[in-house]
N, CA, C and O atoms as CSV, one atom per row, in Angstrom:
chain,resi,resn,atom,element,x,y,z
A,1,MET,N,N,0.845,-1.172,0.000
A,1,MET,CA,C,0.000,0.000,0.000
A,1,MET,C,C,0.897,1.244,0.000
A,1,MET,O,O,1.858,1.324,0.766
A,2,HIS,N,N,0.581,2.191,-0.847
A,2,HIS,CA,C,1.344,3.433,-0.944
A,2,HIS,C,C,1.172,4.242,0.343
A,2,HIS,O,O,0.061,4.327,0.865
A,3,PRO,N,N,2.261,4.843,0.870
A,3,PRO,CA,C,2.162,5.601,2.130
A,3,PRO,C,C,1.132,6.743,2.078
A,3,PRO,O,O,0.431,6.977,3.062
A,4,ALA,N,N,1.035,7.442,0.964
A,4,ALA,CA,C,0.067,8.538,0.863
A,4,ALA,C,C,-1.358,8.007,0.971
A,4,ALA,O,O,-2.210,8.626,1.609
A,5,TYR,N,N,-1.613,6.866,0.350
A,5,TYR,CA,C,-2.932,6.257,0.424
A,5,TYR,C,C,-3.249,5.847,1.864
A,5,TYR,O,O,-4.355,6.065,2.359
A,6,ALA,N,N,-2.257,5.251,2.523
A,6,ALA,CA,C,-2.446,4.822,3.908
A,6,ALA,C,C,-2.741,6.020,4.810
A,6,ALA,O,O,-3.593,5.933,5.694
A,7,LEU,N,N,-2.040,7.144,4.590
A,7,LEU,CA,C,-2.299,8.344,5.383
A,7,LEU,C,C,-3.703,8.883,5.124
A,7,LEU,O,O,-4.398,9.298,6.052
A,8,TYR,N,N,-4.109,8.875,3.870
A,8,TYR,CA,C,-5.448,9.365,3.538
A,8,TYR,C,C,-6.515,8.484,4.188
A,8,TYR,O,O,-7.472,8.995,4.770
A,9,ARG,N,N,-6.355,7.178,4.092
A,9,ARG,CA,C,-7.328,6.265,4.689
A,9,ARG,C,C,-7.363,6.420,6.211
A,9,ARG,O,O,-8.431,6.412,6.823
A,10,GLY,N,N,-6.180,6.561,6.808
A,10,GLY,CA,C,-6.127,6.755,8.254
A,10,GLY,C,C,-6.797,8.056,8.669
A,10,GLY,O,O,-7.553,8.089,9.640
A,11,GLY,N,N,-6.519,9.135,7.928
A,11,GLY,CA,C,-7.164,10.417,8.211
A,11,GLY,C,C,-8.661,10.332,8.045
A,11,GLY,O,O,-9.418,10.875,8.849
A,12,SER,N,N,-9.087,9.650,7.000
A,12,SER,CA,C,-10.510,9.495,6.745
A,12,SER,C,C,-11.186,8.731,7.881
A,12,SER,O,O,-12.255,9.120,8.352
A,13,THR,N,N,-10.563,7.654,8.312
A,13,THR,CA,C,-11.114,6.859,9.416
A,13,THR,C,C,-11.201,7.691,10.687
A,13,THR,O,O,-12.224,7.685,11.371
A,14,LEU,N,N,-10.136,8.402,10.998
A,14,LEU,CA,C,-10.111,9.224,12.207
A,14,LEU,C,C,-11.177,10.320,12.157
A,14,LEU,O,O,-11.968,10.463,13.090
A,15,PHE,N,N,-11.196,11.084,11.079
A,15,PHE,CA,C,-12.086,12.242,11.010
A,15,PHE,C,C,-13.558,11.868,10.844
A,15,PHE,O,O,-14.439,12.664,11.170
A,16,GLN,N,N,-13.828,10.674,10.344
A,16,GLN,CA,C,-15.218,10.225,10.261
A,16,GLN,C,C,-15.712,9.660,11.588
A,16,GLN,O,O,-16.917,9.546,11.810
A,17,SER,N,N,-14.788,9.311,12.460
A,17,SER,CA,C,-15.180,8.672,13.720
A,17,SER,C,C,-15.442,9.670,14.851
A,17,SER,O,O,-15.862,9.278,15.940
A,18,VAL,N,N,-15.197,10.945,14.600
A,18,VAL,CA,C,-15.409,11.959,15.640
A,18,VAL,C,C,-16.459,12.960,15.163
A,18,VAL,O,O,-16.694,13.074,13.960
A,19,PRO,N,N,-17.090,13.683,16.080
A,19,PRO,CA,C,-18.049,14.714,15.673
A,19,PRO,C,C,-17.368,15.791,14.817
A,19,PRO,O,O,-16.159,16.001,14.905
A,20,ALA,N,N,-18.162,16.456,14.002
A,20,ALA,CA,C,-17.631,17.480,13.090
A,20,ALA,C,C,-16.855,18.559,13.834
A,20,ALA,O,O,-15.821,19.015,13.346
A,21,SER,N,N,-17.328,18.973,14.995
A,21,SER,CA,C,-16.640,20.027,15.742
A,21,SER,C,C,-15.253,19.573,16.200
A,21,SER,O,O,-14.303,20.355,16.196
A,22,VAL,N,N,-15.149,18.314,16.591
A,22,VAL,CA,C,-13.857,17.766,17.001
A,22,VAL,C,C,-12.937,17.632,15.793
A,22,VAL,O,O,-11.752,17.953,15.875
A,23,ALA,N,N,-13.478,17.162,14.678
A,23,ALA,CA,C,-12.690,17.025,13.454
A,23,ALA,C,C,-12.151,18.384,13.022
A,23,ALA,O,O,-10.991,18.500,12.627
A,24,SER,N,N,-12.987,19.398,13.098
A,24,SER,CA,C,-12.571,20.741,12.714
A,24,SER,C,C,-11.449,21.245,13.618
A,24,SER,O,O,-10.471,21.818,13.139
A,25,ALA,N,N,-11.590,21.034,14.903
A,25,ALA,CA,C,-10.556,21.466,15.847
A,25,ALA,C,C,-9.245,20.713,15.619
A,25,ALA,O,O,-8.170,21.312,15.642
A,26,LEU,N,N,-9.336,19.405,15.399
A,26,LEU,CA,C,-8.133,18.608,15.130
A,26,LEU,C,C,-7.433,19.075,13.861
A,26,LEU,O,O,-6.214,19.245,13.833
A,27,GLY,N,N,-8.219,19.277,12.818
A,27,GLY,CA,C,-7.648,19.718,11.552
A,27,GLY,C,C,-7.004,21.085,11.673
A,27,GLY,O,O,-5.908,21.307,11.158
A,28,GLY,N,N,-7.675,22.000,12.347
A,28,GLY,CA,C,-7.122,23.342,12.527
A,28,GLY,C,C,-5.827,23.320,13.306
A,28,GLY,O,O,-4.876,24.023,12.965
A,29,THR,N,N,-5.789,22.512,14.351
A,29,THR,CA,C,-4.576,22.399,15.161
A,29,THR,C,C,-3.438,21.789,14.351
A,29,THR,O,O,-2.302,22.258,14.417
A,30,ALA,N,N,-3.742,20.751,13.591
A,30,ALA,CA,C,-2.709,20.097,12.780
A,30,ALA,C,C,-2.108,21.062,11.766
A,30,ALA,O,O,-0.892,21.088,11.581
A,31,PHE,N,N,-2.941,21.844,11.116
A,31,PHE,CA,C,-2.413,22.762,10.109
A,31,PHE,C,C,-1.743,23.975,10.738
A,31,PHE,O,O,-0.840,24.555,10.135
A,32,GLU,N,N,-2.159,24.368,11.928
A,32,GLU,CA,C,-1.471,25.442,12.651
A,32,GLU,C,C,-0.049,24.992,12.973
A,32,GLU,O,O,0.905,25.753,12.811
A,33,LEU,N,N,0.082,23.756,13.429
A,33,LEU,CA,C,1.409,23.205,13.712
A,33,LEU,C,C,2.234,23.083,12.432
A,33,LEU,O,O,3.431,23.372,12.426
A,34,ALA,N,N,1.591,22.657,11.358
A,34,ALA,CA,C,2.294,22.528,10.083
A,34,ALA,C,C,2.791,23.882,9.590
A,34,ALA,O,O,3.897,23.985,9.059
A,35,ALA,N,N,1.977,24.917,9.766
A,35,ALA,CA,C,2.374,26.254,9.337
A,35,ALA,C,C,3.604,26.728,10.099
A,35,ALA,O,O,4.469,27.407,9.546
A,36,ARG,N,N,3.668,26.364,11.368
A,36,ARG,CA,C,4.819,26.769,12.186
A,36,ARG,C,C,6.045,25.911,11.907
A,36,ARG,O,O,7.171,26.409,11.893
A,37,ALA,N,N,5.822,24.624,11.686
A,37,ALA,CA,C,6.929,23.684,11.527
A,37,ALA,C,C,7.556,23.736,10.142
A,37,ALA,O,O,8.741,23.437,9.991
A,38,SER,N,N,6.796,24.102,9.148
A,38,SER,CA,C,7.306,24.088,7.776
A,38,SER,C,C,7.518,25.514,7.269
A,38,SER,O,O,6.646,26.104,6.631
A,39,ALA,N,N,8.700,26.048,7.571
A,39,ALA,CA,C,9.027,27.407,7.135
A,39,ALA,C,C,8.956,27.511,5.612
A,39,ALA,O,O,8.536,28.537,5.078
A,40,GLU,N,N,9.362,26.462,4.922
A,40,GLU,CA,C,9.342,26.473,3.457
A,40,GLU,C,C,7.911,26.603,2.926
A,40,GLU,O,O,7.653,27.378,2.005
A,41,ARG,N,N,6.999,25.852,3.504
A,41,ARG,CA,C,5.589,25.900,3.075
A,41,ARG,C,C,4.996,27.280,3.387
A,41,ARG,O,O,4.267,27.846,2.573
A,42,ARG,N,N,5.310,27.809,4.558
A,42,ARG,CA,C,4.812,29.134,4.931
A,42,ARG,C,C,5.334,30.204,3.969
A,42,ARG,O,O,4.583,31.088,3.557
A,43,LEU,N,N,6.605,30.126,3.614
A,43,LEU,CA,C,7.171,31.096,2.662
A,43,LEU,C,C,6.482,31.008,1.299
A,43,LEU,O,O,6.262,32.025,0.642
A,44,LEU,N,N,6.148,29.805,0.886
A,44,LEU,CA,C,5.447,29.622,-0.380
A,44,LEU,C,C,4.085,30.319,-0.337
A,44,LEU,O,O,3.711,31.019,-1.277
A,45,VAL,N,N,3.345,30.122,0.760
A,45,VAL,CA,C,2.039,30.768,0.920
A,45,VAL,C,C,2.213,32.284,0.947
A,45,VAL,O,O,1.449,33.011,0.311
A,46,GLU,N,N,3.212,32.756,1.680
A,46,GLU,CA,C,3.451,34.200,1.750
A,46,GLU,C,C,3.764,34.788,0.373
A,46,GLU,O,O,3.235,35.840,0.014
A,47,ARG,N,N,4.613,34.121,-0.389
A,47,ARG,CA,C,4.947,34.622,-1.737
A,47,ARG,C,C,3.710,34.687,-2.618
A,47,ARG,O,O,3.507,35.661,-3.343
A,48,ASN,N,N,2.889,33.655,-2.554
A,48,ASN,CA,C,1.672,33.651,-3.376
A,48,ASN,C,C,0.715,34.763,-2.952
A,48,ASN,O,O,0.132,35.436,-3.802
A,49,LEU,N,N,0.552,34.958,-1.649
A,49,LEU,CA,C,-0.350,36.000,-1.174
A,49,LEU,C,C,0.170,37.394,-1.495
A,49,LEU,O,O,-0.623,38.299,-1.754
A,50,ARG,N,N,1.474,37.581,-1.484
A,50,ARG,CA,C,2.062,38.891,-1.810
A,50,ARG,C,C,1.652,39.336,-3.217
A,50,ARG,O,O,1.546,40.531,-3.492
A,51,ARG,N,N,1.428,38.381,-4.085
A,51,ARG,CA,C,1.018,38.709,-5.455
A,51,ARG,C,C,-0.421,39.221,-5.509
A,51,ARG,O,O,-0.826,39.857,-6.482
A,52,CYS,N,N,-1.178,38.941,-4.468
A,52,CYS,CA,C,-2.621,39.217,-4.487
A,52,CYS,C,C,-3.051,40.402,-3.629
A,52,CYS,O,O,-4.155,40.921,-3.798
A,53,VAL,N,N,-2.198,40.831,-2.720
A,53,VAL,CA,C,-2.615,41.884,-1.787
A,53,VAL,C,C,-1.772,43.139,-1.994
A,53,VAL,O,O,-0.692,43.105,-2.583
A,54,SER,N,N,-2.299,44.225,-1.494
A,54,SER,CA,C,-1.619,45.519,-1.576
A,54,SER,C,C,-0.281,45.452,-0.842
A,54,SER,O,O,-0.160,44.794,0.192
A,55,SER,N,N,0.704,46.128,-1.380
A,55,SER,CA,C,2.028,46.119,-0.760
A,55,SER,C,C,2.060,46.915,0.541
A,55,SER,O,O,3.011,46.797,1.314
A,56,ASP,N,N,1.040,47.717,0.789
A,56,ASP,CA,C,1.029,48.511,2.025
A,56,ASP,C,C,0.192,47.866,3.139
A,56,ASP,O,O,-0.202,48.539,4.091
A,57,ILE,N,N,-0.073,46.577,3.017
A,57,ILE,CA,C,-0.812,45.873,4.075
A,57,ILE,C,C,0.052,45.816,5.338
A,57,ILE,O,O,1.262,45.601,5.267
A,58,ALA,N,N,-0.577,46.007,6.467
A,58,ALA,CA,C,0.140,45.950,7.751
A,58,ALA,C,C,0.658,44.535,7.998
A,58,ALA,O,O,-0.025,43.564,7.673
A,59,PRO,N,N,1.853,44.407,8.568
A,59,PRO,CA,C,2.417,43.070,8.825
A,59,PRO,C,C,1.481,42.162,9.623
A,59,PRO,O,O,1.376,40.973,9.321
A,60,ALA,N,N,0.813,42.693,10.618
A,60,ALA,CA,C,-0.108,41.869,11.416
A,60,ALA,C,C,-1.279,41.385,10.564
A,60,ALA,O,O,-1.726,40.247,10.712
A,61,ASP,N,N,-1.774,42.239,9.679
A,61,ASP,CA,C,-2.870,41.844,8.793
A,61,ASP,C,C,-2.411,40.779,7.802
A,61,ASP,O,O,-3.157,39.855,7.480
A,62,PHE,N,N,-1.181,40.918,7.326
A,62,PHE,CA,C,-0.651,39.924,6.398
A,62,PHE,C,C,-0.470,38.580,7.096
A,62,PHE,O,O,-0.795,37.536,6.531
A,63,ASP,N,N,0.046,38.602,8.317
A,63,ASP,CA,C,0.201,37.357,9.084
A,63,ASP,C,C,-1.146,36.678,9.296
A,63,ASP,O,O,-1.250,35.453,9.225
A,64,GLU,N,N,-2.182,37.483,9.558
A,64,GLU,CA,C,-3.531,36.934,9.722
A,64,GLU,C,C,-4.012,36.288,8.421
A,64,GLU,O,O,-4.659,35.241,8.449
A,65,LEU,N,N,-3.703,36.898,7.304
A,65,LEU,CA,C,-4.076,36.350,5.998
A,65,LEU,C,C,-3.397,35.000,5.759
A,65,LEU,O,O,-4.019,34.060,5.263
A,66,VAL,N,N,-2.131,34.919,6.114
A,66,VAL,CA,C,-1.395,33.655,5.976
A,66,VAL,C,C,-2.026,32.594,6.875
A,66,VAL,O,O,-2.244,31.462,6.443
A,67,ARG,N,N,-2.319,32.958,8.120
A,67,ARG,CA,C,-2.942,32.020,9.053
A,67,ARG,C,C,-4.287,31.530,8.529
A,67,ARG,O,O,-4.596,30.341,8.606
A,68,ARG,N,N,-5.082,32.453,7.995
A,68,ARG,CA,C,-6.392,32.079,7.464
A,68,ARG,C,C,-6.259,31.191,6.228
A,68,ARG,O,O,-7.132,30.362,5.972
A,69,SER,N,N,-5.198,31.348,5.471
A,69,SER,CA,C,-4.962,30.470,4.319
A,69,SER,C,C,-4.731,29.039,4.778
A,69,SER,O,O,-5.267,28.096,4.196
A,70,PHE,N,N,-3.928,28.883,5.827
A,70,PHE,CA,C,-3.705,27.548,6.372
A,70,PHE,C,C,-4.991,26.982,6.963
A,70,PHE,O,O,-5.254,25.787,6.832
A,71,GLN,N,N,-5.789,27.818,7.606
A,71,GLN,CA,C,-7.074,27.358,8.148
A,71,GLN,C,C,-7.988,26.874,7.029
A,71,GLN,O,O,-8.668,25.857,7.170
A,72,SER,N,N,-8.002,27.596,5.930
A,72,SER,CA,C,-8.840,27.211,4.801
A,72,SER,C,C,-8.411,25.861,4.233
A,72,SER,O,O,-9.247,25.021,3.899
A,73,TYR,N,N,-7.114,25.668,4.131
A,73,TYR,CA,C,-6.601,24.399,3.626
A,73,TYR,C,C,-6.944,23.264,4.586
A,73,TYR,O,O,-7.278,22.161,4.154
A,74,ALA,N,N,-6.861,23.535,5.888
A,74,ALA,CA,C,-7.241,22.535,6.884
A,74,ALA,C,C,-8.708,22.159,6.726
A,74,ALA,O,O,-9.064,20.981,6.777
A,75,ARG,N,N,-9.554,23.161,6.536
A,75,ARG,CA,C,-10.997,22.899,6.374
A,75,ARG,C,C,-11.237,22.024,5.138
A,75,ARG,O,O,-12.068,21.117,5.167
A,76,TYR,N,N,-10.507,22.299,4.059
A,76,TYR,CA,C,-10.614,21.494,2.840
A,76,TYR,C,C,-10.313,20.023,3.140
A,76,TYR,O,O,-11.061,19.138,2.725
A,77,TRP,N,N,-9.216,19.763,3.864
A,77,TRP,CA,C,-8.834,18.386,4.145
A,77,TRP,C,C,-9.801,17.713,5.099
A,77,TRP,O,O,-10.142,16.544,4.916
A,78,VAL,N,N,-10.246,18.434,6.111
A,78,VAL,CA,C,-11.207,17.853,7.051
A,78,VAL,C,C,-12.480,17.466,6.309
A,78,VAL,O,O,-13.010,16.374,6.511
A,79,GLU,N,N,-12.970,18.353,5.456
A,79,GLU,CA,C,-14.182,18.050,4.701
A,79,GLU,C,C,-13.958,16.883,3.751
A,79,GLU,O,O,-14.851,16.057,3.565
A,80,SER,N,N,-12.782,16.808,3.152
A,80,SER,CA,C,-12.457,15.673,2.265
A,80,SER,C,C,-12.433,14.362,3.041
A,80,SER,O,O,-12.978,13.354,2.592
A,81,PHE,N,N,-11.800,14.384,4.199
A,81,PHE,CA,C,-11.719,13.176,5.022
A,81,PHE,C,C,-13.084,12.722,5.514
A,81,PHE,O,O,-13.292,11.532,5.747
A,82,ARG,N,N,-14.005,13.645,5.673
A,82,ARG,CA,C,-15.321,13.300,6.212
A,82,ARG,C,C,-16.336,12.908,5.128
A,82,ARG,O,O,-17.486,12.601,5.442
A,83,LEU,N,N,-15.926,12.917,3.883
A,83,LEU,CA,C,-16.829,12.492,2.816
A,83,LEU,C,C,-17.215,11.028,2.995
A,83,LEU,O,O,-16.406,10.222,3.455
A,84,PRO,N,N,-18.435,10.686,2.636
A,84,PRO,CA,C,-18.833,9.277,2.719
A,84,PRO,C,C,-17.932,8.432,1.819
A,84,PRO,O,O,-17.353,8.926,0.852
A,85,LYS,N,N,-17.833,7.191,2.149
A,85,LYS,CA,C,-16.973,6.281,1.370
A,85,LYS,C,C,-17.443,6.159,-0.050
A,85,LYS,O,O,-16.836,5.436,-0.841
C-alpha cells in the first residue's frame, strides 16, 4: 500500500469517527502546527499572497491572511476526510 494512500485512509477513518466540531478542531490544530513547523511551506504561501494583496498591508494583517490560508486548507482536508466512502 502506498504511504500517501495509507495516510489518507487513516485520516478518513479518524475524522469520520469523531463529531464534526472535534474534526474541525483537530484539523485546525494540525495545520497550525504545520504552518509553524514548515518554514518552506509558509514562505510559499506568503509569496503567493504577496502577489494578491496591496504592498502597504500591515504586517499583522498579512500574518492573519497567511494564518487564514492555512485554516482554509485545513478545512478542505477535514471536509475531504469526512466524505462518505
